[in-house]
N, CA, C and O atoms as a CHARMM CRD file, in Angstrom:
* protein
*
  352
    1    1 MET  N     35.14000 -14.99600  39.63600 PROA 1      0.00000
    2    1 MET  CA    33.77700 -15.27200  40.02500 PROA 1      0.00000
    3    1 MET  C     32.79700 -14.71200  38.98300 PROA 1      0.00000
    4    1 MET  O     31.87100 -15.40200  38.55800 PROA 1      0.00000
    5    2 LEU  N     33.00900 -13.48200  38.58700 PROA 2      0.00000
    6    2 LEU  CA    32.14000 -12.84400  37.60600 PROA 2      0.00000
    7    2 LEU  C     32.23000 -13.56000  36.26000 PROA 2      0.00000
    8    2 LEU  O     31.23300 -13.68400  35.54900 PROA 2      0.00000
    9    3 LEU  N     33.40900 -14.02300  35.92100 PROA 3      0.00000
   10    3 LEU  CA    33.60200 -14.72800  34.65800 PROA 3      0.00000
   11    3 LEU  C     32.80600 -16.03300  34.64500 PROA 3      0.00000
   12    3 LEU  O     32.22400 -16.38000  33.61700 PROA 3      0.00000
   13    4 ARG  N     32.76800 -16.74900  35.74200 PROA 4      0.00000
   14    4 ARG  CA    31.99700 -17.99400  35.82000 PROA 4      0.00000
   15    4 ARG  C     30.49600 -17.71700  35.66100 PROA 4      0.00000
   16    4 ARG  O     29.79300 -18.47700  34.99400 PROA 4      0.00000
   17    5 VAL  N     30.01500 -16.65000  36.26100 PROA 5      0.00000
   18    5 VAL  CA    28.60700 -16.30000  36.14400 PROA 5      0.00000
   19    5 VAL  C     28.27100 -15.96000  34.69000 PROA 5      0.00000
   20    5 VAL  O     27.22200 -16.36900  34.19100 PROA 5      0.00000
   21    6 LEU  N     29.13300 -15.23100  34.01400 PROA 6      0.00000
   22    6 LEU  CA    28.89900 -14.87700  32.61100 PROA 6      0.00000
   23    6 LEU  C     28.91200 -16.10800  31.72400 PROA 6      0.00000
   24    6 LEU  O     28.09100 -16.21700  30.81300 PROA 6      0.00000
   25    7 VAL  N     29.82500 -17.03900  31.97000 PROA 7      0.00000
   26    7 VAL  CA    29.88900 -18.26600  31.17500 PROA 7      0.00000
   27    7 VAL  C     28.61400 -19.07600  31.36200 PROA 7      0.00000
   28    7 VAL  O     28.03900 -19.55600  30.38500 PROA 7      0.00000
   29    8 TRP  N     28.16400 -19.23600  32.60700 PROA 8      0.00000
   30    8 TRP  CA    26.92900 -19.96700  32.86300 PROA 8      0.00000
   31    8 TRP  C     25.72800 -19.26900  32.22100 PROA 8      0.00000
   32    8 TRP  O     24.84800 -19.92300  31.66200 PROA 8      0.00000
   33    9 LEU  N     25.70200 -17.97200  32.30400 PROA 9      0.00000
   34    9 LEU  CA    24.60100 -17.21700  31.69900 PROA 9      0.00000
   35    9 LEU  C     24.57200 -17.40900  30.18600 PROA 9      0.00000
   36    9 LEU  O     23.50900 -17.61600  29.60200 PROA 9      0.00000
   37   10 LEU  N     25.73600 -17.34200  29.55700 PROA 10     0.00000
   38   10 LEU  CA    25.81500 -17.55200  28.10500 PROA 10     0.00000
   39   10 LEU  C     25.41900 -18.97500  27.74100 PROA 10     0.00000
   40   10 LEU  O     24.75000 -19.19100  26.73100 PROA 10     0.00000
   41   11 LEU  N     25.82300 -19.95000  28.55300 PROA 11     0.00000
   42   11 LEU  CA    25.46900 -21.34100  28.30100 PROA 11     0.00000
   43   11 LEU  C     23.95400 -21.54300  28.40400 PROA 11     0.00000
   44   11 LEU  O     23.35500 -22.22100  27.56800 PROA 11     0.00000
   45   12 ILE  N     23.35000 -20.96200  29.41300 PROA 12     0.00000
   46   12 ILE  CA    21.89100 -21.07300  29.58300 PROA 12     0.00000
   47   12 ILE  C     21.15800 -20.40300  28.42700 PROA 12     0.00000
   48   12 ILE  O     20.17900 -20.94400  27.91300 PROA 12     0.00000
   49   13 LEU  N     21.62400 -19.23700  28.02200 PROA 13     0.00000
   50   13 LEU  CA    20.99200 -18.54400  26.88900 PROA 13     0.00000
   51   13 LEU  C     21.13100 -19.34200  25.59500 PROA 13     0.00000
   52   13 LEU  O     20.19500 -19.37400  24.79500 PROA 13     0.00000
   53   14 ALA  N     22.27300 -19.98300  25.37200 PROA 14     0.00000
   54   14 ALA  CA    22.48100 -20.77400  24.16500 PROA 14     0.00000
   55   14 ALA  C     21.54700 -21.97800  24.14700 PROA 14     0.00000
   56   14 ALA  O     20.96700 -22.28900  23.10700 PROA 14     0.00000
   57   15 VAL  N     21.39200 -22.65500  25.27100 PROA 15     0.00000
   58   15 VAL  CA    20.49200 -23.80000  25.34600 PROA 15     0.00000
   59   15 VAL  C     19.05100 -23.33700  25.12100 PROA 15     0.00000
   60   15 VAL  O     18.30300 -23.97500  24.37900 PROA 15     0.00000
   61   16 TRP  N     18.66600 -22.24700  25.74900 PROA 16     0.00000
   62   16 TRP  CA    17.30600 -21.71900  25.57500 PROA 16     0.00000
   63   16 TRP  C     17.04900 -21.37200  24.11800 PROA 16     0.00000
   64   16 TRP  O     15.97800 -21.67400  23.59200 PROA 16     0.00000
   65   17 TRP  N     18.02000 -20.73800  23.45400 PROA 17     0.00000
   66   17 TRP  CA    17.86600 -20.34700  22.05100 PROA 17     0.00000
   67   17 TRP  C     17.74100 -21.57500  21.16500 PROA 17     0.00000
   68   17 TRP  O     16.91600 -21.58800  20.25200 PROA 17     0.00000
   69   18 LEU  N     18.54400 -22.61300  21.41200 PROA 18     0.00000
   70   18 LEU  CA    18.46500 -23.83100  20.60300 PROA 18     0.00000
   71   18 LEU  C     17.12700 -24.53400  20.79200 PROA 18     0.00000
   72   18 LEU  O     16.52900 -24.99000  19.81800 PROA 18     0.00000
   73   19 LEU  N     16.65100 -24.62800  22.02400 PROA 19     0.00000
   74   19 LEU  CA    15.35900 -25.26500  22.26600 PROA 19     0.00000
   75   19 LEU  C     14.21300 -24.46800  21.64600 PROA 19     0.00000
   76   19 LEU  O     13.25000 -25.04300  21.14000 PROA 19     0.00000
   77   20 ARG  N     14.32300 -23.16300  21.68900 PROA 20     0.00000
   78   20 ARG  CA    13.29000 -22.29900  21.13000 PROA 20     0.00000
   79   20 ARG  C     13.22500 -22.42400  19.60500 PROA 20     0.00000
   80   20 ARG  O     12.13800 -22.39300  19.02800 PROA 20     0.00000
   81   21 SER  N     14.36900 -22.56400  18.95800 PROA 21     0.00000
   82   21 SER  CA    14.39200 -22.65300  17.49900 PROA 21     0.00000
   83   21 SER  C     13.91200 -24.01500  17.00300 PROA 21     0.00000
   84   21 SER  O     13.45700 -24.11300  15.86400 PROA 21     0.00000
   85   22 LYS  N     13.99700 -25.05900  17.80900 PROA 22     0.00000
   86   22 LYS  CA    13.54700 -26.39000  17.41800 PROA 22     0.00000
   87   22 LYS  C     12.03200 -26.54700  17.54400 PROA 22     0.00000
   88   22 LYS  O     11.44700 -27.41300  16.89300 PROA 22     0.00000
   89   23 ARG  N     11.40200 -25.73300  18.35800 PROA 23     0.00000
   90   23 ARG  CA     9.97300 -25.81600  18.60600 PROA 23     0.00000
   91   23 ARG  C      9.19500 -25.33600  17.38700 PROA 23     0.00000
   92   23 ARG  O      9.59900 -24.35200  16.76500 PROA 23     0.00000
   93   24 PRO  N      8.08100 -26.00100  17.01600 PROA 24     0.00000
   94   24 PRO  CA     7.28100 -25.51100  15.88000 PROA 24     0.00000
   95   24 PRO  C      6.69900 -24.14000  16.19200 PROA 24     0.00000
   96   24 PRO  O      6.34200 -23.84000  17.33100 PROA 24     0.00000
   97   25 ARG  N      6.61500 -23.32700  15.16300 PROA 25     0.00000
   98   25 ARG  CA     6.15700 -21.93100  15.33700 PROA 25     0.00000
   99   25 ARG  C      4.69400 -21.85300  15.74800 PROA 25     0.00000
  100   25 ARG  O      4.34800 -21.17600  16.71500 PROA 25     0.00000
  101   26 SER  N      3.83700 -22.55100  15.00700 PROA 26     0.00000
  102   26 SER  CA     2.40500 -22.45600  15.28200 PROA 26     0.00000
  103   26 SER  C      1.76100 -23.79400  14.97300 PROA 26     0.00000
  104   26 SER  O      2.03900 -24.38600  13.93000 PROA 26     0.00000
  105   27 ALA  N      0.91700 -24.27400  15.85100 PROA 27     0.00000
  106   27 ALA  CA     0.23300 -25.53800  15.63300 PROA 27     0.00000
  107   27 ALA  C     -1.03800 -25.34900  14.82200 PROA 27     0.00000
  108   27 ALA  O     -1.55100 -26.31500  14.25700 PROA 27     0.00000
  109   28 ALA  N     -1.55100 -24.14700  14.74900 PROA 28     0.00000
  110   28 ALA  CA    -2.79000 -23.88200  14.02200 PROA 28     0.00000
  111   28 ALA  C     -2.51400 -23.84900  12.52300 PROA 28     0.00000
  112   28 ALA  O     -1.51000 -23.28400  12.09000 PROA 28     0.00000
  113   29 PRO  N     -3.40200 -24.45500  11.72400 PROA 29     0.00000
  114   29 PRO  CA    -3.21200 -24.41100  10.26900 PROA 29     0.00000
  115   29 PRO  C     -3.45900 -22.99600   9.75100 PROA 29     0.00000
  116   29 PRO  O     -4.18600 -22.22400  10.37700 PROA 29     0.00000
  117   30 PRO  N     -2.86500 -22.65900   8.62500 PROA 30     0.00000
  118   30 PRO  CA    -3.09400 -21.31900   8.06700 PROA 30     0.00000
  119   30 PRO  C     -4.55700 -21.17100   7.66500 PROA 30     0.00000
  120   30 PRO  O     -5.20400 -22.15500   7.30800 PROA 30     0.00000
  121   31 PRO  N     -5.08300 -19.94600   7.72100 PROA 31     0.00000
  122   31 PRO  CA    -6.49000 -19.73800   7.35800 PROA 31     0.00000
  123   31 PRO  C     -6.71900 -20.05900   5.88500 PROA 31     0.00000
  124   31 PRO  O     -5.86100 -19.80300   5.04100 PROA 31     0.00000
  125   32 ALA  N     -7.87900 -20.61800   5.59200 PROA 32     0.00000
  126   32 ALA  CA    -8.22300 -20.98300   4.22300 PROA 32     0.00000
  127   32 ALA  C     -8.51400 -19.72900   3.41600 PROA 32     0.00000
  128   32 ALA  O     -9.17000 -18.80300   3.89200 PROA 32     0.00000
  129   33 ARG  N     -8.01400 -19.71700   2.19000 PROA 33     0.00000
  130   33 ARG  CA    -8.27800 -18.58800   1.29500 PROA 33     0.00000
  131   33 ARG  C     -9.59500 -18.81900   0.58300 PROA 33     0.00000
  132   33 ARG  O     -9.90400 -19.95400   0.22300 PROA 33     0.00000
  133   34 PRO  N    -10.38700 -17.76400   0.37000 PROA 34     0.00000
  134   34 PRO  CA   -11.64600 -17.94400  -0.36200 PROA 34     0.00000
  135   34 PRO  C    -11.36200 -18.33500  -1.80700 PROA 34     0.00000
  136   34 PRO  O    -10.35400 -17.93600  -2.38900 PROA 34     0.00000
  137   35 ALA  N    -12.25300 -19.10700  -2.36000 PROA 35     0.00000
  138   35 ALA  CA   -12.09300 -19.56500  -3.73900 PROA 35     0.00000
  139   35 ALA  C    -12.20500 -18.38500  -4.69700 PROA 35     0.00000
  140   35 ALA  O    -13.02600 -17.48800  -4.51000 PROA 35     0.00000
  141   36 ALA  N    -11.36800 -18.40400  -5.72000 PROA 36     0.00000
  142   36 ALA  CA   -11.39500 -17.34500  -6.73000 PROA 36     0.00000
  143   36 ALA  C    -12.63100 -17.51800  -7.60700 PROA 36     0.00000
  144   36 ALA  O    -13.05600 -18.64900  -7.84300 PROA 36     0.00000
  145   37 PRO  N    -13.21500 -16.42600  -8.09600 PROA 37     0.00000
  146   37 PRO  CA   -14.38100 -16.55300  -8.97100 PROA 37     0.00000
  147   37 PRO  C    -14.00500 -17.27200 -10.26300 PROA 37     0.00000
  148   37 PRO  O    -12.92400 -17.06200 -10.81400 PROA 37     0.00000
  149   38 ALA  N    -14.90200 -18.11100 -10.73000 PROA 38     0.00000
  150   38 ALA  CA   -14.62000 -18.92100 -11.91000 PROA 38     0.00000
  151   38 ALA  C    -14.88400 -18.16300 -13.20300 PROA 38     0.00000
  152   38 ALA  O    -14.37600 -18.54800 -14.25600 PROA 38     0.00000
  153   39 ALA  N    -15.66300 -17.09900 -13.14100 PROA 39     0.00000
  154   39 ALA  CA   -16.01600 -16.37100 -14.36400 PROA 39     0.00000
  155   39 ALA  C    -14.80400 -15.62000 -14.89800 PROA 39     0.00000
  156   39 ALA  O    -14.14600 -14.90800 -14.13900 PROA 39     0.00000
  157   40 PRO  N    -14.49400 -15.75800 -16.18400 PROA 40     0.00000
  158   40 PRO  CA   -13.33800 -15.05200 -16.75000 PROA 40     0.00000
  159   40 PRO  C    -13.50700 -13.53800 -16.72100 PROA 40     0.00000
  160   40 PRO  O    -12.51200 -12.81600 -16.64600 PROA 40     0.00000
  161   41 ALA  N    -14.73700 -13.03900 -16.77900 PROA 41     0.00000
  162   41 ALA  CA   -14.95300 -11.59500 -16.77000 PROA 41     0.00000
  163   41 ALA  C    -14.55600 -10.99700 -15.43100 PROA 41     0.00000
  164   41 ALA  O    -14.11200  -9.85000 -15.37200 PROA 41     0.00000
  165   42 ALA  N    -14.71100 -11.76500 -14.35100 PROA 42     0.00000
  166   42 ALA  CA   -14.35100 -11.26500 -13.02700 PROA 42     0.00000
  167   42 ALA  C    -12.83600 -11.13600 -12.87600 PROA 42     0.00000
  168   42 ALA  O    -12.34900 -10.33600 -12.07600 PROA 42     0.00000
  169   43 ARG  N    -12.09800 -11.92900 -13.65200 PROA 43     0.00000
  170   43 ARG  CA   -10.63700 -11.88300 -13.55300 PROA 43     0.00000
  171   43 ARG  C    -10.01800 -10.88700 -14.52800 PROA 43     0.00000
  172   43 ARG  O     -8.80600 -10.67400 -14.50300 PROA 43     0.00000
  173   44 ALA  N    -10.81500 -10.28700 -15.36900 PROA 44     0.00000
  174   44 ALA  CA   -10.28100  -9.33900 -16.34900 PROA 44     0.00000
  175   44 ALA  C     -9.76100  -8.09500 -15.63000 PROA 44     0.00000
  176   44 ALA  O    -10.36500  -7.62700 -14.66500 PROA 44     0.00000
  177   45 LEU  N     -8.67000  -7.58200 -16.09600 PROA 45     0.00000
  178   45 LEU  CA    -8.08500  -6.38100 -15.50600 PROA 45     0.00000
  179   45 LEU  C     -8.80700  -5.13900 -16.00900 PROA 45     0.00000
  180   45 LEU  O     -9.26600  -5.08400 -17.15000 PROA 45     0.00000
  181   46 ALA  N     -8.89400  -4.15700 -15.14400 PROA 46     0.00000
  182   46 ALA  CA    -9.50700  -2.88700 -15.53400 PROA 46     0.00000
  183   46 ALA  C     -8.58900  -2.16300 -16.51700 PROA 46     0.00000
  184   46 ALA  O     -7.36500  -2.21500 -16.39500 PROA 46     0.00000
  185   47 GLN  N     -9.17800  -1.51100 -17.45900 PROA 47     0.00000
  186   47 GLN  CA    -8.40000  -0.76300 -18.44700 PROA 47     0.00000
  187   47 GLN  C     -7.83100   0.49400 -17.80500 PROA 47     0.00000
  188   47 GLN  O     -8.50700   1.12600 -16.99300 PROA 47     0.00000
  189   48 PRO  N     -6.60900   0.86800 -18.14800 PROA 48     0.00000
  190   48 PRO  CA    -6.04300   2.09500 -17.58000 PROA 48     0.00000
  191   48 PRO  C     -6.81100   3.32000 -18.05200 PROA 48     0.00000
  192   48 PRO  O     -7.30100   3.37500 -19.18000 PROA 48     0.00000
  193   49 GLU  N     -6.90200   4.28500 -17.17500 PROA 49     0.00000
  194   49 GLU  CA    -7.64500   5.50300 -17.48000 PROA 49     0.00000
  195   49 GLU  C     -6.65800   6.60700 -17.86400 PROA 49     0.00000
  196   49 GLU  O     -5.58300   6.70400 -17.27200 PROA 49     0.00000
  197   50 PRO  N     -7.01000   7.44300 -18.85000 PROA 50     0.00000
  198   50 PRO  CA    -6.11100   8.53400 -19.21700 PROA 50     0.00000
  199   50 PRO  C     -5.95400   9.53300 -18.06800 PROA 50     0.00000
  200   50 PRO  O     -6.89800   9.79900 -17.32400 PROA 50     0.00000
  201   51 MET  N     -4.74900  10.07600 -17.94200 PROA 51     0.00000
  202   51 MET  CA    -4.44000  11.04500 -16.89500 PROA 51     0.00000
  203   51 MET  C     -4.32400  12.42600 -17.52800 PROA 51     0.00000
  204   51 MET  O     -3.90800  12.55800 -18.67900 PROA 51     0.00000
  205   52 VAL  N     -4.69400  13.45000 -16.77200 PROA 52     0.00000
  206   52 VAL  CA    -4.58400  14.83600 -17.22700 PROA 52     0.00000
  207   52 VAL  C     -3.85400  15.64400 -16.16100 PROA 52     0.00000
  208   52 VAL  O     -3.75000  15.21400 -15.01300 PROA 52     0.00000
  209   53 ASP  N     -3.35400  16.80400 -16.53900 PROA 53     0.00000
  210   53 ASP  CA    -2.67500  17.71100 -15.61600 PROA 53     0.00000
  211   53 ASP  C     -3.61800  18.85200 -15.25100 PROA 53     0.00000
  212   53 ASP  O     -4.36000  19.35200 -16.09600 PROA 53     0.00000
  213   54 CYS  N     -3.58200  19.25600 -13.98500 PROA 54     0.00000
  214   54 CYS  CA    -4.34300  20.42800 -13.56800 PROA 54     0.00000
  215   54 CYS  C     -3.70500  21.65400 -14.22800 PROA 54     0.00000
  216   54 CYS  O     -2.48900  21.83600 -14.16600 PROA 54     0.00000
  217   55 ALA  N     -4.52400  22.48300 -14.85400 PROA 55     0.00000
  218   55 ALA  CA    -4.01300  23.67500 -15.53500 PROA 55     0.00000
  219   55 ALA  C     -3.49500  24.70900 -14.54400 PROA 55     0.00000
  220   55 ALA  O     -2.78100  25.62900 -14.94200 PROA 55     0.00000
  221   56 SER  N     -3.83900  24.58100 -13.25300 PROA 56     0.00000
  222   56 SER  CA    -3.40700  25.55300 -12.25500 PROA 56     0.00000
  223   56 SER  C     -2.14300  25.11000 -11.52800 PROA 56     0.00000
  224   56 SER  O     -1.17200  25.86200 -11.45700 PROA 56     0.00000
  225   57 CYS  N     -2.15200  23.88300 -10.98400 PROA 57     0.00000
  226   57 CYS  CA    -1.02300  23.44700 -10.14900 PROA 57     0.00000
  227   57 CYS  C     -0.18500  22.34700 -10.78000 PROA 57     0.00000
  228   57 CYS  O      0.90700  22.06000 -10.29000 PROA 57     0.00000
  229   58 GLY  N     -0.66300  21.71900 -11.85700 PROA 58     0.00000
  230   58 GLY  CA     0.10200  20.68700 -12.53700 PROA 58     0.00000
  231   58 GLY  C     -0.06800  19.29200 -11.96200 PROA 58     0.00000
  232   58 GLY  O      0.63800  18.37400 -12.37800 PROA 58     0.00000
  233   59 LEU  N     -0.97700  19.10700 -11.02400 PROA 59     0.00000
  234   59 LEU  CA    -1.21200  17.79200 -10.42600 PROA 59     0.00000
  235   59 LEU  C     -1.75700  16.83200 -11.47100 PROA 59     0.00000
  236   59 LEU  O     -2.63900  17.19700 -12.24800 PROA 59     0.00000
  237   60 HSD  N     -1.23300  15.58700 -11.49800 PROA 60     0.00000
  238   60 HSD  CA    -1.75000  14.55800 -12.40100 PROA 60     0.00000
  239   60 HSD  C     -2.93900  13.88200 -11.72500 PROA 60     0.00000
  240   60 HSD  O     -2.85900  13.49800 -10.55800 PROA 60     0.00000
  241   61 LEU  N     -4.04900  13.73800 -12.46500 PROA 61     0.00000
  242   61 LEU  CA    -5.23100  13.08900 -11.92100 PROA 61     0.00000
  243   61 LEU  C     -5.97500  12.38500 -13.04100 PROA 61     0.00000
  244   61 LEU  O     -5.80700  12.73600 -14.20800 PROA 61     0.00000
  245   62 PRO  N     -6.80700  11.38300 -12.70200 PROA 62     0.00000
  246   62 PRO  CA    -7.58500  10.69500 -13.73800 PROA 62     0.00000
  247   62 PRO  C     -8.54000  11.66600 -14.42700 PROA 62     0.00000
  248   62 PRO  O     -9.08400  12.57200 -13.79500 PROA 62     0.00000
  249   63 ALA  N     -8.73200  11.46800 -15.70600 PROA 63     0.00000
  250   63 ALA  CA    -9.58000  12.36900 -16.49000 PROA 63     0.00000
  251   63 ALA  C    -11.01600  12.38900 -15.97300 PROA 63     0.00000
  252   63 ALA  O    -11.69000  13.41500 -16.07300 PROA 63     0.00000
  253   64 SER  N    -11.49400  11.27500 -15.42300 PROA 64     0.00000
  254   64 SER  CA   -12.87500  11.22800 -14.93600 PROA 64     0.00000
  255   64 SER  C    -13.06100  12.06000 -13.66700 PROA 64     0.00000
  256   64 SER  O    -14.18700  12.44800 -13.35400 PROA 64     0.00000
  257   65 GLU  N    -11.98600  12.34200 -12.93300 PROA 65     0.00000
  258   65 GLU  CA   -12.08600  13.13100 -11.70100 PROA 65     0.00000
  259   65 GLU  C    -11.78700  14.61100 -11.91500 PROA 65     0.00000
  260   65 GLU  O    -11.89000  15.40100 -10.97700 PROA 65     0.00000
  261   66 ALA  N    -11.42400  14.98900 -13.11600 PROA 66     0.00000
  262   66 ALA  CA   -11.05400  16.37500 -13.39200 PROA 66     0.00000
  263   66 ALA  C    -12.28800  17.26300 -13.46500 PROA 66     0.00000
  264   66 ALA  O    -13.35600  16.83600 -13.90300 PROA 66     0.00000
  265   67 VAL  N    -12.11800  18.51800 -13.02400 PROA 67     0.00000
  266   67 VAL  CA   -13.14900  19.54200 -13.14400 PROA 67     0.00000
  267   67 VAL  C    -12.76500  20.37500 -14.35500 PROA 67     0.00000
  268   67 VAL  O    -11.65800  20.90900 -14.41700 PROA 67     0.00000
  269   68 ARG  N    -13.66100  20.49000 -15.30700 PROA 68     0.00000
  270   68 ARG  CA   -13.32300  21.18300 -16.56200 PROA 68     0.00000
  271   68 ARG  C    -14.01900  22.53700 -16.64000 PROA 68     0.00000
  272   68 ARG  O    -15.09800  22.73900 -16.08300 PROA 68     0.00000
  273   69 ASP  N    -13.36600  23.45700 -17.34900 PROA 69     0.00000
  274   69 ASP  CA   -13.98400  24.76900 -17.57800 PROA 69     0.00000
  275   69 ASP  C    -14.65400  24.77600 -18.95500 PROA 69     0.00000
  276   69 ASP  O    -14.73600  23.74500 -19.62200 PROA 69     0.00000
  277   70 ASP  N    -15.13000  25.95300 -19.36800 PROA 70     0.00000
  278   70 ASP  CA   -15.85000  26.05700 -20.64000 PROA 70     0.00000
  279   70 ASP  C    -14.96100  25.75200 -21.83400 PROA 70     0.00000
  280   70 ASP  O    -15.45200  25.30600 -22.87100 PROA 70     0.00000
  281   71 GLU  N    -13.67200  25.98400 -21.70700 PROA 71     0.00000
  282   71 GLU  CA   -12.74400  25.74400 -22.81600 PROA 71     0.00000
  283   71 GLU  C    -12.17600  24.32900 -22.80100 PROA 71     0.00000
  284   71 GLU  O    -11.38700  23.97800 -23.67900 PROA 71     0.00000
  285   72 GLY  N    -12.56000  23.50900 -21.82100 PROA 72     0.00000
  286   72 GLY  CA   -12.11100  22.12000 -21.77700 PROA 72     0.00000
  287   72 GLY  C    -10.83500  21.88500 -20.98200 PROA 72     0.00000
  288   72 GLY  O    -10.33800  20.76000 -20.93900 PROA 72     0.00000
  289   73 ARG  N    -10.29000  22.93600 -20.34600 PROA 73     0.00000
  290   73 ARG  CA    -9.08500  22.74600 -19.54200 PROA 73     0.00000
  291   73 ARG  C     -9.45200  21.97400 -18.28000 PROA 73     0.00000
  292   73 ARG  O    -10.53000  22.16300 -17.71700 PROA 73     0.00000
  293   74 ALA  N     -8.54800  21.10700 -17.84500 PROA 74     0.00000
  294   74 ALA  CA    -8.79400  20.25800 -16.68000 PROA 74     0.00000
  295   74 ALA  C     -8.18200  20.88000 -15.43700 PROA 74     0.00000
  296   74 ALA  O     -7.07700  21.42000 -15.48000 PROA 74     0.00000
  297   75 TYR  N     -8.90700  20.80000 -14.33100 PROA 75     0.00000
  298   75 TYR  CA    -8.44000  21.28900 -13.03200 PROA 75     0.00000
  299   75 TYR  C     -8.66300  20.17900 -12.00000 PROA 75     0.00000
  300   75 TYR  O     -9.52600  19.32000 -12.17800 PROA 75     0.00000
  301   76 CYS  N     -7.88200  20.20800 -10.93100 PROA 76     0.00000
  302   76 CYS  CA    -8.01000  19.17400  -9.90000 PROA 76     0.00000
  303   76 CYS  C     -9.15700  19.46300  -8.94000 PROA 76     0.00000
  304   76 CYS  O     -9.66300  18.54200  -8.30000 PROA 76     0.00000
  305   77 CYS  N     -9.57800  20.71600  -8.82700 PROA 77     0.00000
  306   77 CYS  CA   -10.67100  21.04600  -7.90700 PROA 77     0.00000
  307   77 CYS  C    -11.37100  22.32100  -8.38300 PROA 77     0.00000
  308   77 CYS  O    -10.88500  23.02600  -9.26700 PROA 77     0.00000
  309   78 ILE  N    -12.50900  22.59000  -7.77900 PROA 78     0.00000
  310   78 ILE  CA   -13.31300  23.75700  -8.14100 PROA 78     0.00000
  311   78 ILE  C    -12.56500  25.05100  -7.81000 PROA 78     0.00000
  312   78 ILE  O    -12.66200  26.03300  -8.54500 PROA 78     0.00000
  313   79 GLU  N    -11.81500  25.04800  -6.69500 PROA 79     0.00000
  314   79 GLU  CA   -11.08600  26.25600  -6.29100 PROA 79     0.00000
  315   79 GLU  C    -10.04400  26.65900  -7.34200 PROA 79     0.00000
  316   79 GLU  O     -9.87900  27.84400  -7.62900 PROA 79     0.00000
  317   80 HSD  N     -9.34700  25.68000  -7.91000 PROA 80     0.00000
  318   80 HSD  CA    -8.34600  26.00900  -8.92500 PROA 80     0.00000
  319   80 HSD  C     -9.02200  26.51000 -10.20300 PROA 80     0.00000
  320   80 HSD  O     -8.50000  27.39600 -10.88000 PROA 80     0.00000
  321   81 ARG  N    -10.17900  25.94300 -10.52900 PROA 81     0.00000
  322   81 ARG  CA   -10.90200  26.42200 -11.70400 PROA 81     0.00000
  323   81 ARG  C    -11.36700  27.86600 -11.48100 PROA 81     0.00000
  324   81 ARG  O    -11.28400  28.69600 -12.38600 PROA 81     0.00000
  325   82 ALA  N    -11.85800  28.15900 -10.26800 PROA 82     0.00000
  326   82 ALA  CA   -12.32800  29.51400  -9.95600 PROA 82     0.00000
  327   82 ALA  C    -11.16300  30.49300  -9.94700 PROA 82     0.00000
  328   82 ALA  O    -11.29800  31.61800 -10.42900 PROA 82     0.00000
  329   83 ARG  N    -10.01600  30.07900  -9.40500 PROA 83     0.00000
  330   83 ARG  CA    -8.85600  30.95400  -9.36500 PROA 83     0.00000
  331   83 ARG  C     -8.37400  31.28500 -10.77000 PROA 83     0.00000
  332   83 ARG  O     -7.97400  32.41700 -11.04400 PROA 83     0.00000
  333   84 ALA  N     -8.41100  30.29900 -11.66100 PROA 84     0.00000
  334   84 ALA  CA    -7.98500  30.53100 -13.05300 PROA 84     0.00000
  335   84 ALA  C     -8.98600  31.43000 -13.77100 PROA 84     0.00000
  336   84 ALA  O     -8.59800  32.25800 -14.59500 PROA 84     0.00000
  337   85 ALA  N    -10.26200  31.27300 -13.46500 PROA 85     0.00000
  338   85 ALA  CA   -11.28500  32.12500 -14.10400 PROA 85     0.00000
  339   85 ALA  C    -11.18900  33.54600 -13.57500 PROA 85     0.00000
  340   85 ALA  O    -11.43400  34.49400 -14.32100 PROA 85     0.00000
  341   86 GLY  N    -10.83900  33.71500 -12.30400 PROA 86     0.00000
  342   86 GLY  CA   -10.71800  35.04100 -11.71900 PROA 86     0.00000
  343   86 GLY  C     -9.47700  35.77900 -12.17400 PROA 86     0.00000
  344   86 GLY  O     -9.46700  37.01000 -12.16800 PROA 86     0.00000
  345   87 SER  N     -8.42600  35.07000 -12.56900 PROA 87     0.00000
  346   87 SER  CA    -7.19400  35.73100 -12.98700 PROA 87     0.00000
  347   87 SER  C     -7.24600  36.15600 -14.43900 PROA 87     0.00000
  348   87 SER  O     -6.37300  36.89600 -14.89300 PROA 87     0.00000
  349   88 SER  N     -8.24800  35.70600 -15.18200 PROA 88     0.00000
  350   88 SER  CA    -8.33800  36.06800 -16.60200 PROA 88     0.00000
  351   88 SER  C     -8.94100  37.43300 -16.78800 PROA 88     0.00000
  352   88 SER  O     -9.09000  37.89400 -17.92000 PROA 88     0.00000
């Protein structure tokens, strides 16, 4: 008796799975993408920025974001610059 119920259950699940896979996924069209800018300057890639190491912890960061001391050493934050100045 239990075997018949399992066979029927498997048969129903197989039919449901086949019908589900035949159905289209979505009737709505995909959203339209905005047009790309036509100007060549807008498509130009940004130039890579030089990276520096923090003199205190060794963290790599862009040179424009570095905090520098009087001797030109780069630090990742004001606290590391102050700690290095205090240890001298």
